[in-house]
N, C-alpha and C positions, 0 to 999 in steps of 0.2 A: 536397969542394966540393959545395954544394947544387945540385940540379937547378933549372933556370930555371922549369920548370912548378910547382915547389913554393913559389915565392916569392909573397908576398901580392900584389905588384904585377902579376905575370903573371896571377894569378887574378882580380884586379880588372878588368884589361884584357879578359880573356876573358869575364868576366861581362857587362861593358858591351857588348862586341861581340855576344855571344849575344843579349842583350836587344834591341839595335837591329835585328838581323836578324829576330828573332821579331816585333817590333813592325811592322817594314816589311812583312813577309809578311802579317800580319793586315790591315794597311791595304789592301794590294794585293788580297787575297782579297775584301775587302768592296767593291772597285771604286773606291776613292778614288785619284785621280790626283795624289797629293801624297806627298812624301818626309818622313821623320822630320825631316830638317834644315829643310825648308820649314815644317813644323808648328812646330818650335822657334822659328823666326824670327817667324812669325805670333803665336804665343802670347806671345813676349817683347814684341812691339809692343803686343799687347792689354794686357798687365800693366803696361807702362811706356810710356805714350802719347807722351812727348816724348823718346824715346831716339834717339841718333844711330846711324848705321851702325857706327861704331867701337865704341861701347858695346855694341851687339848682338853684335859679334864677340867682345868680351871676355866677355860674359855667357854665351854658348853655346860658348865655347872653340873658335872657328873663326877662320881667318885672314880678313883684311879682303876679299881678292879673292873668296874663296868666298862670303862674305856678300853682296857686291855681285852676284855671279851669281845667288844664291838670290833676292835681292830683285827682280832683273830678271825672273826666271822667274815670281815671284808677281805682278808687275805684268802680264806677258803673259797669265797665267791669269785676270786680273781680280780677284785677291784683295787687291791693294794699290794705292794711289795714291802717287805721289811728286810733291810740290809744293815750290816754293821756300819757305823759311821767311820769314814776314813780319817776324821779329825779327832775323834774321842772314842776309845774302845768301849767305854761304859754306856755309850749312847747308840741308838739305832736310827737309821734314816728311813722314813716312811715315804714311799713314792706311789703316786696314783698311776695305775696301769692304763693302757688304752681302753680296756673294758670299763674301768672306773671313770675315765673321762667321758666315755660314751653314755654311761648311765646318768652321770651328772647332766649332760646336755639334754638327754631324753626327758629327764624329770623336771628340768627348769621351767618349762611352760606350765606344768601342773602346779608347781610351787608358787609361781607368780599368780596363777589363777586362784589358788587357795587363799593367798594373802588378799587379793583384790576382793574376793567374795566375803571374806571375814570382815572387811572394812566397809561393806556396803552401808550407806547411810551416815557415814562419818565424813565430815568435810575437813578441808585442810586446816582450818583454824582449830577444830577439835583435836585433830591429830597432833598439831604443834603444841597445844596446851597439855595434852596427855604426855608428850615427850618431855616437856619441861617439868611436869609434876613427877614423873618417874625418875628423872635425873636427880631431883631434889631428894626423893626417898632413898635412892642409891647412895647419894652423898651423906645423908643423915645416918644411914646404917653402916657406913664405912669408917666412921669415926672411932 
């Protein structure tokens, strides 16, 4: 029987967790009072301006309750506004504030640096192959 640690899925999970810990440590060291999950929510809203909370949860692979808590924290920090939708009373509109846009811009260089550092030693061909393999896994698991 193969060892758990030698399976590709264990290694993927370990790589993702290692990266998230590394990225969070770098943000904290630079004095940013924001978590990776909060960053993901802000960036998702920036990229998809009319996205619902449920859609955010699906997009960033978080449960709805966690996303609601993250959004509440971002509102408390002044990075987001939540207003009733003018088109649908059952829906809210999430808007990034000036402070939210400023933190996104301030953090972007660190995020880019984190990604670059995490991929040191990986060439373009390896990254392309990894992307193809990951897409195959996603497709196989979506059936």
